[in-house]
N, C-alpha and C positions, 0 to 999 in steps of 0.2 A: 504494500500500500504506500502511496506517495502523499505527502502533505504539501499543498501549494498555498503559499502565504503572500497575499497582496491586498493592500487597502483599496485598490480600484476594483470595484465589483465587476465591471465589464471585462476587464483584463483577466481577472481571476477566473471568472466563469468560462471565458473563451479558451484559456489555456487548459483548464480542467477538462473541458469538453474534448479538446484535441488529445489529451493524454488518455482519456477514457476510450476514444475511438481507436487508440492503439492497444487496447486490451488491458489497461491498468486500472486499478481502483484508486480513487483520489479522494482525499479529504481536503476541505477548503477552510482557510482561516483568513480573517480580514485584518488581523494585526498580530503582533508578537505575543500578547497576552493569551489570545485564543489559541495560537500555535502551541504554546507551552502546555496548555490544558489538554490539547489533543495528544501531544507527545507523552504526557503522563498517563493517558487512558488507552492508547492503542500502540500496537507494535508496527512500526513504520520501517520502510526500506530506504527512503530518500526524502529529503526536505528541499523544496525549491522555494526560495524566498526573495521577495523584493528587497531592494537596497534601502529605499526611503519609505518610512511609514510613520504615522502620527505618534505612535507610542514608543518609538525608538528605531534605530537603524537596523538593517539586516545584520550588520556586524555585531551589534549588541545581542540580537537573537542567536547568532552563531556562537557567541561566547557562552551564553546560557546552555545551549545544546551541548557544546563541547565539555562542559563541566559534568553533565549527567550522562551523556551518550557520546563518549569520545570517538567512537568509530562510525558515527552516523554520516553517511554521504550527504553533502550539502551542495546545492547549486545556488549561487547568488546572481541575481539578475537586476537590471534597471532599465527603465524607460527614459531615463534622463540622459542627455548628451553632455559631455564634458569637453570644453574647448581649452586648448593650450594657448597661451599668449606669448 
């Protein structure tokens, strides 16, 4: 089972649908708090998380995950573009 974390409901639902179409079970979380509750309740194989969320960054979520589940595979993503000057 995969956990997909993104505060943007449209993006979260679209990505979850694509993952399901490829035969995987997906749980969805709108923020880091929800994600941690799901992680405590279900056995997951992968976490895909957004980088920027209202209740903390994806890096903060990853830090929490690494403390309790050090071997959990994690994919960090972002819809933001970063420009170098």
